[in-house]
C-alpha positions in Angstrom: 82.9 89.6 46.3 81.7 90.5 42.8 83.5 92.6 40.2 81.5 95.3 38.6 82.1 96.8 35.2 80.2 100.1 34.8 78.9 100.8 31.3 77.1 104.0 30.4 74.3 103.1 27.9 71.7 105.2 26.3 73.7 108.4 26.4 73.2 109.1 22.7 76.4 108.0 21.1 75.8 104.3 20.8 73.0 102.6 18.9 70.2 101.6 21.2 68.8 98.1 20.8 65.1 97.9 20.1 62.6 96.9 22.8 62.0 93.6 21.2 65.5 92.5 22.1 65.3 89.9 24.8 66.9 91.1 28.1 69.0 88.9 30.3 68.2 88.6 33.9 71.2 88.8 36.1 71.6 89.2 39.8 72.2 92.7 41.0 75.8 93.6 41.8 76.7 94.2 45.4 79.0 97.1 44.5 77.5 100.1 42.6 79.5 102.5 40.5 77.6 105.8 40.4 77.8 107.9 37.2 77.1 111.4 38.3 77.7 113.1 35.0 78.5 112.4 31.4 81.9 113.3 30.2 81.9 116.7 28.4 82.7 115.1 25.0 79.6 112.9 25.3 77.4 115.8 26.5 78.3 117.7 23.3 77.2 114.7 21.1 73.8 114.1 22.6 71.2 113.3 20.0 68.1 115.5 20.1 64.5 114.5 21.0 63.2 114.0 17.4 66.3 112.0 16.5 65.7 109.6 19.4 62.0 108.9 19.0 60.9 105.6 17.6 57.8 103.4 17.6 58.0 100.0 19.2 55.3 97.3 19.8 56.1 96.4 23.4 57.9 97.4 26.5 61.2 95.7 27.4 59.8 94.8 30.9 56.0 94.7 31.0 54.3 97.1 33.4 50.9 98.8 33.4 50.9 102.5 32.6 50.7 105.1 29.9 54.2 106.5 30.6 57.1 104.4 31.8 60.6 105.4 32.7 63.2 102.6 33.1 66.3 103.9 34.9 69.2 102.7 37.0 69.8 104.3 40.4 73.5 104.5 39.4 72.7 106.9 36.6 72.7 110.1 38.7 73.2 112.2 35.6 69.9 110.9 34.2 68.1 111.2 37.6 69.2 114.9 37.7 67.7 115.5 34.3 64.4 113.9 35.1 64.2 115.7 38.5 64.3 119.0 36.6 61.0 118.2 34.8 59.3 115.9 37.4 57.5 118.7 39.3 56.0 120.0 36.0 54.4 116.7 35.1 50.6 116.5 35.6 50.9 112.8 36.3 54.1 111.0 37.1 55.4 108.3 34.9 55.7 104.7 36.2 59.3 104.4 37.3 61.1 101.1 37.0 64.4 101.0 38.8 66.5 98.3 36.9 69.2 96.0 38.1 68.4 96.5 41.8 66.2 95.6 44.7 64.4 98.4 46.6 67.0 98.1 49.4 69.9 98.3 47.0 68.3 101.4 45.3 67.9 103.1 48.6 71.6 102.5 49.5 72.7 104.0 46.1 70.4 107.0 46.6 71.8 107.7 50.0 75.3 107.5 48.5 74.2 110.1 45.9 72.8 112.4 48.6 69.1 111.7 48.2 67.1 111.1 51.4 64.7 108.9 49.5 63.4 108.1 46.1 64.6 110.9 43.8 61.8 110.3 41.3 58.7 109.5 43.4 55.7 108.0 41.6 52.4 106.5 42.4 53.8 103.3 40.7 57.4 102.4 41.4 58.9 99.0 40.6 62.3 97.4 41.2 63.5 94.7 38.9 66.8 92.7 39.0 66.7 92.6 35.2 69.1 95.0 33.5 68.3 96.7 30.2 69.8 99.7 28.5 68.7 102.8 30.6 67.6 105.4 30.9 64.7 104.7 28.5 61.3 106.4 28.4 58.1 105.2 26.8 54.7 106.8 26.1 51.7 104.7 25.0 50.4 105.7 21.6 47.4 103.5 20.6 48.5 99.9 20.5 52.2 100.8 20.2 54.7 102.7 22.3 56.9 105.7 21.5 60.3 105.2 22.9 62.9 107.8 23.7 66.1 106.3 25.0 68.8 108.2 26.8 68.9 111.7 28.0 68.3 114.9 26.1 70.5 118.0 25.6 69.7 120.6 28.3 68.1 122.9 25.8 65.4 120.2 25.1 64.2 119.4 28.6 60.7 120.8 27.9 60.3 118.0 25.4 60.2 115.5 28.3 57.2 117.4 29.8 55.4 117.2 26.4 56.4 113.5 25.9 54.9 112.4 29.3 51.6 114.2 28.8 
């Protein structure tokens, strides 16, 4: 039996490491702690879209695509935010579910009440590697624009613009 320590990362109150930081590959835990919402005090401190944007030279886990979303199935609060804008995207982002296998992700989604993948995409990947999530990227020339975390509810439209 493994012990799981749940850590909320990328919520806007802690510095976010750059994409060039090497990630550690660990085996996925057998017990998952779902984070369905951020505490109210963290919600109030979320950093806005412009304050989060930064240019980076590479993705933390290489995948092919113009838009990439790295997310953990345990971050229900983030899934809910992206679900709000998902139907308005002209083309879905590549979705990389981190820290889990497909079977583990499906188990967590059922626990959260989703009958299947809550963020369906033409390209979905599952990696055992864990990185700070949620984390979104948009290709800009030879570099990437990174926007870690989630946004205040008033700025959800910025995700639609970002993923264009």
